[in-house]
N, C-alpha and C positions, 0 to 999 in steps of 0.2 A: 327628239329623244327616240332611240331605237328600242324595239321590243325584242326580247331575247329569243322567244320561240324555241322549238326543239328539233324540227325536222331539217335534215340536211346541213346541220351546223356542227362543226367539230367541237370537241370538248373545250379546247383552248379558246376558240372564238366565243363559245357560249359563256364560259367563265368571264371573259372580258365584257361581254354584253351585260351580264348580270352585275358586274362591278360598276360599269358605267351608270346603270340605273340606280344602284345602291349609293354611289357617290352623290348623285343628284338628290336622292332622298335624305341621306344623312346630312349633306351639306345644307339643305333647305330647312330641315326640321330639327336637326340635332340628334345625337345618339339616343337619348332617352325617349324621344317621341316617335321613333321609327320601329316598326315591327317587321319581322321576316315576311309576314303575311302581306303587309303593305308593299314591300319590295316586289314580292311575287305578283301581286295584282298589277302593279305598274309595269312590270316586265312581261306580263301576259303568260306566265308559267306557273307551275304548281309550287307550293311551299316545300313538299318533299324533295323536289329537284334541287332547290337551293340548299337544303340540309345535306343532300347527298354530295354536294360540291364543297360546302363550307362548314358543315357540322353544326353550326350554331350562329346566333346573331353576332356573338363576339368574333367568331371565325370569319364571318362576312365583313364585319367592320375592320378586322385586322387586314384582310386582303385589300380593302379600300385604302387603308393607311399606307400599306406598302406601295400601292400603285401611285398615290398622290405624293407620298414622301420621296420616292425615287425621282419622279418628274421634277419636283421643286429643287431637290438637292442637285440633280444633274444640271438643270438649267442655270442655277445660281453659280455652281462651280465652273461652268463653261463661260460665265460672264466675267471671269477674273483676268481677262486679257489686259485691261488697263488698270489692274489693281494697284493701289498706291497713288493713283492720279486723282485729280478732282472730278474726273468723269466716272470714276469707279462706282460711286453711289448711284448715278443714273443708269449705268450699265446693269447693276444689280436689280434695281427696281424694274427696268425694262424687261429683264429676264423673267422676273416674277409675274409681271403683267402678261407677258406672252404665254407663259404656262397656264395661268388662270384663265386666259382668254380661250385656250384650247380645252381646258378642263375646269369649267366655271366654278366648281365648288371645292377645288383642291385645297385652298387655304383654310376654308371653314371646316373641312373634315379634319385636317391635321391639327388645327388649333381650336377644336370644339371644347368650350368650357364645361360642357355637361358630361364629358367623358369620365367614366368611373376612375377613381384615384388609384386603382391597382388593377393588375391583370395584364394579359398580353397586349390588348389594344392600347392601353395606357403606356406600357413600356415601349411599344413600337413607335407611338406618336412622339414620345419624349426623345427617343433615339434620333429621329429625323429632325426634331426641333433643335436638339443639341448640335447636330451637324450644321444646320443653317446658322445657328448662333455662332458657332466656331468660325465659319466662313466670314460672317460679318465682323467678328472680333479681329480676325486676321487682317481684314481690309482696313478697318479703322486704325489698327496699330501701324500698318504700312504707311497710311496717309500721314499720321502724326510723325512717324519716323522720317519720312521724306522731307518733312518740314523742320526737322531737327528737334522735335519735342520728345523727350524720353521720360517725362514724369509719369509714373505708373497710375497715379490717380487721374491724370488727364486721359490716359488710355481707357481707364475704367469708366470714367464719366462719358466720354464720347461713345463708347460701345453701348452704354445704357441708353443714351439719347438715340442712337441709331436703331437699336432693337425696338424701342417704343415708337419711334417715328414710322418704321415700316408697318407695325401693327395698326397705327392710327390711319395710315394711308390706305391699307387694305380694308379697314372698317368703313372708311369714307367711300371707297369704291363700291362696296356692297350696298351702300345707301344710294348710290348713283349708278345703277347698272346700265344706264344708257351710254355711259362713257366707254369707248373702245380702249383696247390696250395701247394703241398708238396715241389716242387723245390723252390717256393717263401719263404716258411717257412725256409728251409735249408739255403737259401741265406741270409735271414735276421738274422738267428742265427749266421752265420759267421760274418756278419757286426757288430751286437751288441757285439759279443765276441771280435772282434778286437777293437771296441771303448772302451770296458771295460778293455782292456789289459794295463798293466803299463810297 
């Protein structure tokens, strides 16, 4: 974990360093259990410096949400090469694993259940969640469409199954942090293959 420091560091680099520390703290402890003072201590900087960059705890969390939200949306969107094929689900999971392997707490920051039910951080988190959900829904619709299934309730059910399955997989991974992104991809490939076996 890098410490932010203040000497010889550009504003952009310092902001990124603070966000990296804050993502770790928020992702580990949740929004409600993290203070600006705790982030400052962990980063080795002063509380006033964080306030000068982000104005408030909400401002800091908002910056974290934008950082992890863009990472996840961009990686999942880039994984649509084989969209509509049976490999699409694994491509999507692999993209998520790769992103979370590089930014270990990305998923837990974006999907923090303790996030307040209103305000800018809430709105931003839901904005990225909706984008990820929309990408998933489009993928399941193309998969069913390619198989000749056009029942809207089938589409709705498969989308729900997919969204909850991804959440379950990510929760399992957080309980097994020793698993690498590559190991998670291999594990999911085995499970998807077994589910598809006749």
